[in-house]
N, C-alpha and C positions, 0 to 999 in steps of 0.2 A: 208248577210252576215256577222257574228258580227264576227271582230279580237278581236285575244286573245294576252296577251303576254305571254310571257314564263313564266311568276308567275301566271299566270292563270287568273291576273285580267282583265276584260272585257278592252275594250281604252277608258281612258278618261273616267275611274273611281278614285275616288276621288278629278278631277279638277270640280271647278262652273260649273254650265250646263252653254251652247254658250245663251250669247244674241243674239237674232234676230232683223232682220231690223224691222221687225214689232215692236216688242218692243222698240226699238232707238226711234219711230218715233211717238210711241203712249203716251211715259211715261209722265205721269202728276204729277205735284209738289207741294208740300203744299204751300198756298199764305204766302206771310210776311207781314207787314207793311211797310216795303222798297223792293218792289217787282222788279222783273227783266224787262227787254225788250223782253216780248214774241215771238218778231218778231226775235230776235237773239237765243231766247232759241230755236225756231223750225228751225232756219237755220242751228245752230250746231247738232241738233238732226237728222235731214235729212242727212248732212256732214257725220255725223257717221254712219246712216242707211246704207246710201252707201258704207263706206267702208265695212262694216261688211258682205254688200251684194259680193263685190269683193272678200274679203277672203274665207266668207263659197265656194264660185265657185273655188275659189285656191284649197280649201281643196279637195274636190269631185275631183279634174283634178289631183292634187296629187296621191289620194289614189288610184287613176285605173290604174294612172303611176304606182305604186308602185305594185299593185296586178299585172298586166301586168311584172316589172321584177323579182317577186319571184317566176311566172308561167316561168319564160325563164331559171332563174337560176336552178328552179327542175328538167325542161325537160336536160338540162344541164349535172346535176348532174346524171341524168340517165344514159345519154347516154354514160357520161364520165366513170361510175362505170361499164360500160359492155363491154366497150373497154379495161382496165387496168385491167384487171384480172392478178394475179399471175402467172408466167411459171407454177408451181407446181399444179395448181387450188387448192389451200388451201383455208381453211378459210381467212376472212378478217382479 
């Protein structure tokens, strides 16, 4: 299910694509005359990839929680609207 903001824009539209943990781990860099320590680069890539994994997990969890709260709010609004009819039964 795709979430849409009020403006009609899809969630994430206009933002750069998310970097995946796999992309962070496997990114290759051009060689230069004075290279870098490959072990340090790989250690840093692993650290970034692990953090991305955690962030993606949090986003999924928060998305599920957000959907649950939206459903609960809609249910409450429906219940409240039925119970709060004006005394003359007129239109809202």
